[in-house]
Every structure is written in C-alpha cells, then in structure tokens.
N, C-alpha and C positions, 0 to 999 in steps of 0.2 A: 593101425592106420597106415604106417609106412609100407607094410606088406601089400595092402590094397592098392596103393599108388603104384608099386612096382608091377603088380599084376596087370593093371590098366596100361602101363607103359609097354609091357611085353605084348599085350594083345594088339596094341596099335602097330607095333613092328610086324607082328605075324600077319595082321590084316593087310598091311601095306605090301609086304613081300608076296603074299598070295594073290593080291590084286594085280600086281605087275606080272607075275608068272601066268596067271589065268588069261590076262589080256594079250600077252605075247603068243601064248598057245592058240587062243581063239583066232588071233589075227592070221597066223600061218595056216591054221586049219581052213578057215574060210577063203584065204587067198589061194591056196593050192588045191583044195578039194572042191569048194563051192564056186571058186573063180569069181568072187564078188569084186566089183569095181573098187579101186583103192579109196575112192571117196567115202564109200560106206565103211571101209575099214577104220576110218578115223573115229567112228562112233565108239569103237571099243576102247579108245584112249580116254574117254570121259571118266570112267571109274578111277583110272590112274591119276588123272588130274585131281579128282576129288580126294583120292587117298593122299596125294601130295599135300593138299590143303589141310587135311586132317592131321597129317604129320609133317609140318612145314620144314622141319629140320632137313628133310631130304627132298625138298621141293625142286631145287635146281637139278639134282641128280635124276629126279623123275622126268623132268623136261628133256634132259640130254638123252636118257634111255628111250623115251618115246620117239623123239625126233630121229635117233639113230635107227630104231626099229622100223620107222616109216621109210627111211631111205633104203635100208636093206631089203625090205619087202617089195618096194617099188622096183629096185634093180632086178630082183628075182623074177618079178612078173613081166616087166617090160624091157629089161636089159638096157635101159637107157634112163637118163635124168633130164627132165624138162625144167625150165625156169620156174614154172608153177610149183614144181616139186620142191625146188630149193626155197621158194617163198613159203610153202607150207612148213618146211623144216624150220625156217627162221621164226615163223609165227608160233610154232609149238614152243620153241625156246623162249620167246618173248612172253607168251601167255603164261607159261609155267613160272617164269621169273617174276612177272607182275603179281600173279596170284600168291606166290610164295612171299613176296615183299609185303603185300597187303595183310596176309595172315600174320606175318612177323610183327607188323605195325600194330595190328589188333591185340596181339599177345602182349606187346610192350605196354599198350594202353591199359589192358587188363591188369598187368603187373603193377603199373603205376597206381591204378585205382585200389588194388589190393594193399599196396603200401600205405595209401592214404587211409584206408579203412583200419589198418593195423595201427597207424599213428594216432587216429582218433580213439581207438579202443584202449590203447595203453596210456593215453594222455592222463596224467594225474589230476588235471584240471577238469571239472565237470563240463562236458561239451555235448551239444546236440546240434543236429543238422536237419534242415527242412528243405524240401524241393520247391519248385515254382508253384506247386499246387497246395503248399502249406502242409504237406504230409511229412511226418518225421521219418527220416531215413537212417539216422544214427542217434544213438542214445547210450553213451559209454558208461562203464562201470562206476566211474567217479560221480557221474550224474545220478546214477541209481542210489549211491550211498547218500548223497546230499539230499535228494528229493524224497527218498523212500519209495519211489515208483520204479517198477521193473521195466527193462528195455522191451521185454516180451509184450507187455501191455501197452507200451507207448509207440514203438516203431510201427509204422503203417497207419497211424491215427493223426488227427490234428488237435490232440489234447495237450499241446505244449503249455497252455495257460494254467493247467491244473495245479502246478506247484506254486504259482505266484498269486493267483486270484481266486475268489470264491465262485466266480462265474466266467463264462467264456468272453475273452477279449483279446485283441492282438498283443503279442509280445514284440520285442524290438526286432527280432528276425522277420516276423510277419510283415511289419511295416517296411522293412528293407526290400523284401520280395515284392511288395506292392508299390515300390518306388514312391512311398509316401513323402509328402512335403514336410518341411520342418514345422509348419503350422499344425499339421495333423499329428506329428510326433509329440509336439508340446501339449497337445490336447490330452494325451495319455500319460506323458512323463513330466509335464510341467517344466520347471527349470533344472531338473535333475540330470538332463542329458547334455552331451556335447559331441561334436564330430570327433571321430577317431583319426588322429593325424597320420597313422601309419598305413591305412588302407583307404583307398578312395571309396566313398559311399558307406564307410563303416561308422558306427556310433558307439558311444560309451555312456553308461548311466549307473548311478548309485541310488538304489531304492530300498525302502523298507517294505518287506513282504509280510504283512501281519498274519497271514494264514500259513506261513511256512514255519516248520518246527513247532515247538510247544508254545513259545511266546512271541513268535515272529522272528524274522532274520533280516539283517542288513546285507544286501547283495550287491556285489560289484559285477556289472554285466557289460560284456563287450560283444558286439555283433558286426559281422562283415558279409558282403555279398559274395556269392560264388558265381562266376561268369564262364561262359563258353568261349570258344576261340574268336567269336565275333564280338565279344564284350557284352553279350546279352546276359541278364541275370537269370540263372536257372535254379537258384536256391540261396540259402544263407546259413552261416555257421555262427553259433553263439556259445560263449563261455560264461560260466557262472561261478563266482567265487564268494564264499561266505566270509564277510568281513565284520561280523557282529562283534567279535572280541576286540578288534582294532577300533571299531566305532565306539564301543563302551569305554575303552581306554582314552580315546580322543575326547569323548564327552566328559569323562572323569577329570581329565587334565584341564579342559575348558572350565569345568565347575570349580576346580581348585584355584584356577587363575582369576575367577571372578567372584568367588564366594568366600565368606568367612567360615573357616573350618569348624569353629565351635558352634555357631548358631545356624549356619546354613543361609544366612542373609547375604546380600551382596556386600562385597568388601569396599574399602575406601577407594581403591584404584578404579573399580568399575563405577562407583558412585560419581567420581570426578569426571569420568568420560561421559556419563549420562547427563551430568549437570551441564557440561559444555554442549552436548547434543540438543538438549531441551531448551537451551537458551536461544530460542528462535521465536519470531513473532507468532507463528502458528500455534505455539503452545501456551501463549498468554491467556489469562493470568496463570502464572506459575507459582505454586505454593511450596514453601519449605518449612517442615516441622523438624526442630532439633530437640532431642531428648537426652537426658543424663540419668542413669540409674542411681537411685538414692541408696546410700548406705552400703555400697559394694565393698568398700575397704573394711568397714565394720563387720560385714558378713564374712569376708575372707579371713580376717583376723580372729574371728570367733569360731567359725566352723571349718576353716580350711578352704583352699582354693578349689578343691573338687566341688564342694557345696556352693562356692561362689559361682562356679561355672553353671551349675544347675539354676541358680538365681537368674543369671543372664539368659539362659535358654528359655525360662518361663516368660521373661519380658519379651523375648523375640517372638515367641508363639503368639502372645497377645497382639503385638504390633502387626504381625503378618495376617492374623485372622481379621482384625479390624480394618486393615488397609485393603485386603482382598485384591481386587483388580483395579483399584482406583489409582494406585501409584506404585512407587518403588521404595522398598525399605532396605536400608543398609546399616551395617555396624561400622562406624568410621573411627572408632577408638576403643579403648578398654571398656569403658562404661558409657560410651556415646553412640547414639543412634540418630539417623536422619531419614525423613520421609520426603520424597519428591512427588508433588501432585500437579501434573500439567492440566491446563484447561479447567481450572477450579475457581472457587470464589471463597470469600471470607466465611460465609455461613457454613459451607461444607467442611472447611478446615476446623472450625470451632466445634461442629457436630462430631467430627472424628475424634478430636481431643477429649471431648466430653465422654464419648463411648469408651475410649481407652482408660480414662481415669476411673470410670464406673466399674470396668472389668477388674481393675486392681483392687478397688475398695471391696468388691463382692467376693474376692478370692478368700478361701480358707486353706492356706498353705502353711505347713509346719516346717521349720520353727517360726519363720517370719514371713508375712506377706510381702511380695515384691512391690516396688514403687518406683515411679519415674517422674522427673520434673520435665515439663514440656514448654516450648516457646515456638512461635511461628512468625513468619513474615511472608508477604505476597508481592511478587513482581507483576506490575500491571502495565508498565510503560516500556517500550523497546529500548529507550536510551538509559534505563536504569542498569547499573552495574550489578551483575549477579553476585559478585563477591560481597558487595555492600548489603544486598538482600539477605545473604546467608549470615553475615555478621549480625544483622539486626535480629534474625531469628535466634541466634546463639545468645545475644545479650538479653533478649526477652526470657529465654530459658533460665539463664543464671539469676535474673531478678526473681523469677518464680521459685527457684531453688532456695534462695535466701529466705523467702517468706514461708516456704513449706518445710525447710530443712529442720528447724527447731522442733516442730511438732512431730516430724517423722522420727528424728533421733530419740525424742522422749518416748515415743511409742515403742521403738526398738528396745530401749533400756527397760521399759515396763515389761515387754515381751520376754526379754532375757531373764528378768527377775522371776517372772511367772514360770518359765521353763526350769530355772534352777530350783524353785520351790517344789515343783512336781517331781523332778528327777532325783533331787537330793533330800527330799522330805524336809526341806527347810521352810518353816512356817513364817508368815509375816510377823507373828508375835515374837519369834526368835530374833528376827532382824531389828524389830522395833526395840526390844530389850537391850540389844548390843548398842543401838543408837543412843538410848537413854543413858546407859552406863557411861558411854564414851563422852557424851556431851556434858554430863555432870562432872566427870573427871576433868574435862577440859576447862570448865568454869573454875574449879578449885585450883587449877594450875595457872589461871589468869589469862586464858586465850581470848583474843578479840572475837567479835561477832563473825567476821568472814572466816576466821580459822575454825570457829565452832561449826559453821555451816559445812566446811570441808570435812570436819570430823564426822558430822552426822551422815553426809553422803557416803564417805568411805565406809562407815559402819554398815550401811545398807548394801554396798556394792563390792566390798573387799574380796568376796569369793565369786564374783561374777564370771571369772575365767573357768569355773567348774562346769559351765554349760557345755564345754568342749571335751570334757573328760568322759570316757566310756562308762556306761551304766554299771557294767560288771565290776569296775574298779570303785566307782563312786559309792555304790551301795553294798560293797562286799562286807559280809559278816566275818569278823576275825581280822587278823593281821594281814597287811599287804606284803607281797613279795618285793624283792629288791627292784625288779623291773617295773612292777605296778607302782611302787613308791616313786620311782623316777618319773613315770608318766603323771602321777598326781601332782608332783612338784611344779609341773609346767603351768598349772592353773594361774599362778600369779603373773607369769609372763603373758599368758593369753589375755588375762584381765587388763593388764597394762596396755596392750595393743587395742583392745576394745575401747578403753577410755580415751586413748589418744585420737581415735577416729571420730569422737564426738566432742565438739568444742565445749558443750555444757559441763562435761565431767572431766575434761582434759586436765584441769588443775590437780585432780586427785590421782592421776595416772601413776605417778611415782610412788604415792602412798600404797596403791594396790600392789605394785611390783614388790614393795619392801615390807609388806605386813607380816611376813614370816621370817624376817631377819631377827637374830638374837643379840642381846646386849654383849655377849662374849665373842661374837663374830662367827659362831658356828651355825648360823641360819642359812637360808637360801632366798633368792638365787644368786645374790651378789657377794655374800659373805661380809656384809657391813658389820661394824661393831660400835658400841657406845653411841655417842651423839651423831655419828655418821648417819644413823637411821633417822628418817624424818620424824618429827614430833608426833604428827597425827597417826603415823604407823605404830609408834610405841604405845600410844593411848589405846587404839583399837585392839592391839595384840593382847593387852591385859584384860580388857572387857570381854573379848571373844573367848579367851581361855577360861575365865571365871564362869561365864554362862554355860560353856560346854561341860564344865565339871559338875555343876549343880543340877544338870538335866541328864536324863537317861540317854545313853548312846548304845549303838549296837555292839560296841566293843568294851563298854564298862557301865557299871551302875552309877546312878546319880549320887553325888556326895552331898553332905550337909554343908551349910554355909560355913561353919567353923572349919570343917575339913578342907574345903576349897580355899579358904583364906590361908590356912597353914601351908598348903601346896604352893600358892602364889608367893608367900613369904619365903619359902624354901628356894624358889627359883629366882628370887631377886638378886640382881648382880650377875646372873648367868643367862637366863632367858629374857628377863624383864629389867627395865630401868629401875634401879634401887630406890630413887627418890619418888618416882611415880607409884611404886608399890606401897610405900608408906602412906601416901595421900589416899590411894585407893582403899587400903585396909581401913583407914580411919573413916572414909566416906561410907563404906558398907556397914561398918560396926555401928555408926551413929544414925543410920537410916534404915527404914523398912522398905525393901524392894523385893517384890515378888518375881522370882526368876524360875519359870517352869516351862517345860515342853519344847526342848530343842533337840534336834537329831542331825547334827551336821559334823562331818569329819574335817579336822584341820591337818 
C-alpha cells in the first residue's frame, strides 16, 4: 500500500516537471520559429497551471516560473516591456497563487473530512450518520457489532430502522433531518425523549427495542444535526448505547426497594406510600383487607423456618391470584398481609374474601394446609381518617382470628398426629393405650380431674416433636449412631415449641419437654432429677416404656407382661420414680389390660 502511494507521488512530480519543460520548449519554439503572437503563447501556460493545481505544493513556484518565462519571451521578441505585459505578469502570479490557495483549502477540507471519517470509524460507541436524503453515509464497526448488520449492507441505504423496529419508520436522526416538531417526535417516542442540552437541535431518548437482540434491548440514543457553514441541516449523527444490563440492575434495585424479598409482594414501605396516594376522593370507596397467617409460629417451630417460608409463599400466591388486577397486595409484617382496593364496594370485598377462604379450604398441601384470618373495612367518606379505617380492618381481623384460631389449631394438632402416625408407624391404638395406662396410674396417685386431663393429652402428644425428625432416623432398623441419636433427642424440644404455640395444649408444653428426663438426672434435655421432673412427665414415661416393651419394635422383640414389669422394677430409682413404679406394678398385676401393636422409638 505504501509503495503504491510513493509511486503515485513520484508520477505527479515527473508529470509536473515534464509539463513545465514541454510548455517552455513549445513557447520558445513557436515564438522564434512560428513567430506567433505572444497572446497565443499564453495558451501553452494552461497545462502548467493545471499541473500546479494537481500538485499544489509547487503552485507558487509554477506561477513564478510561468510569469518569468512570459517576460523573457516577450523581451526576446519585442525587446521592450509594456504596461500590459507587466499586468499579464502580475495576473499570472495572482491566478497561480489563488488557484494554489483554493487547492490547498480543498485538501485541508478533505483532510478534515478524512479525520472525521476516521474518528467515526474508530469510535467505540456505535455510531451512524445519515445525510439530508436520509441515506446512511457512515455505519461504524461498533454499530455492526451491536446491530449484527454489516456496514456494506447499510451504507447507501435508508434502512436505519431495521435494528430498532419490525417495519420502516423514522428513527431520531430522521426526525432531526426533517426538522420535526416536538409533537411529531412525541408521536414516535412518547415521553421517553428530551432535548440534548449540549448541542442545539439534538435529542436524547431511552427506548426498549423489542426486536433487537434475542429478547429485546434497552437502548440509550443520542442524535444531533450536522450543519453546513450557513447553519443548514445537511444530515444527522446518532449514537446508540446498549444499557440493558444497567436497566436490569435499576429495575432489580427498584424491585428490591418496593418488594418483599421472600414473597415478591409489595413491602410495607411501598404499601404506606400507596395508602397515602390512594387516600383521595377519586379513589373512594377505598377498601382495606388485613390478613394474618394462622399457625406460622407453630409451623416454624415444627418444621423449621425454611418450611415456614414456603407456607408464607403459598399464602402470597393465593392472595395475588385472587386479587389479580383489582388492587394491591402487600406483606406488611412477618405473618401480616394487606390488600388495598380502590373504587370498590362492600359486596366485592366480601366476594374476594370468600374466594380466598375457599381456595385455602380446597388446598391439599402437605404437611398442613395454609390458612389466613381476614378482616376488612371500607372508607366511603372523604373526612374519614385512613388510619382509623385501617385499624378497624385490623380489629375485625383479630376478632375473626379468635373465633377461627381454636378450630385451626385443633386441626393442626390433628394433622401433626396423623403425620406422626404415618411416618413413625405409630398407631392410634398405641397412643390410646398409653393414655389409658397413664390416666389409670394418675387416678391411683390421687390426681385431680384437670391433672388427669393433662396426663391424657400428654400421653397422646408427648412425641409430637418427632414429626420434624428425618424419616431415615425415625424409622432406622438397628441402633442409631451418635449423631443420629443427637438429632433424635431434639424431638422433645421441638414438641415443646409446638405446644407453646397453641394455647389449648400450652399447659402440657413443659411435660413434653421433660418426658425423657430420668429420676437419677441422666435424662435429656435438661438433666432434671427426682421430683424436679413434672409429675405428669414421670407418669407418662413409665406407661410409654411399658407399652414399648410388650409390643414388637424394629430393634427388639416383644416382651411378656412379667418380663416388662421386671425391667420396670429394675429401673426404679434410676430411670423411673420409685414410688410410682410400685403403684404401676400393682395396677398391672391386678388388672387385665391388653397392650399390643406398638412400633415407636423412644
């Protein structure tokens, strides 16, 4: 490439020199041989002038040479100089200088244009340029990479729309070239554009191009006019920046600022803003539904917070689906939800609550169906305080929760007993036998009726914490490892937390926690000894051990009644209360109680 440029340069010089020499030789030949008038001789200077223009670096030297040659020739022919001759001499100099100046100016312009072309070409920002006829004149490499379109196919066409839209329509640069009004620009760009403050007549816009890339792109577009020396628009330049990643981060940040991270519902901060915004006459009547998830603490204590989170997510899904586009659903607390319903009425709110409750009733979710207590209030008058309306909805919810709570907790306990029976192969007969043995022993020990009731409930639910123990440990055939036994021991603590979360069985919570304590202090989890252990726990411990021994287990054969009583007596004063053991042995010896069919690990 460089060698070709050098060859062309040398050819220019050779042509220029030959042109000058040829013109001088012809001038003298015709002047002295043909005796032509000197006016005609001037015609031979034309190639020299053209040569000077072609090689402007020597333009002034060409003019000086031609003018001097003219004077010398004239003197040789006429032996004198006239004023006209001097004028011609000056004109030659002026013409050559002017032509040389113009050529130099043109070259500088061309150099400037070449510099602009190079600047656009190497610009890392995707850039395209169109002329006043909307034809693409520049389409740089960065633009090729972004759009997937080649400059070869784009330059010389008016297909600048192809990257942005499925069919032809003006882009921002086209509108600038057409000197479109803001009304026309807004027709195509809506409210997404604004004037560019750095260049007069320039515009900036951020748009989503659904047909760009695989899934559409967010584009930051800036376009400005290109004007001539008179200020007339002769084209437009446009830069295109892919801001999809930044937009996604922005949307993500906005989502996190307004949404609850667990459920995806709106958070409390956004709810409070919306509550203030909707507290206007045009949104009346404004309905507020307040909800509180039933049994979340019980769920967390039984199955862990991860399962509790799933419980909340299920509730959130139902609320979103039933609310649809009617209002705004928010999680405003740990187990609290709120729905805002603008321009509604009492009938629509009741209908929504009915649909929500039906959805929860019809669910078949393991281990326990989710449930929520709901209450509502309606603001109908402008002068009503929205805070009072919200409090009324909250109070109504709590009233309903009291009415529904007992039956819900009872259903949870029943569900947990069912789960335990299925997972640990614990039959209802086994639980009832322990209950019967415990209550009979309690009567012989002189317990009151309320104490006997606690003994009976504890006998049924003492192992309720085992619902949270993994199946592979709960039903393992053979001895447990040290780590497995450590996990198994947690069931009494889990059962304790379950009982505390339900007022109906809270009185026996401590009994559940201590039903594996030993008389000698070597039990778990607290290491209590002697009468530090609750009375009801000592009673159930004996009944449970006896029933376990006389029924088949995966880790031992069933013992006879006599063998089991001997083992109970052997453990008296160590594992069991000595006095209770004596009463229990007497009770079993003097009564016929059928104890069969239990398969539960203690």
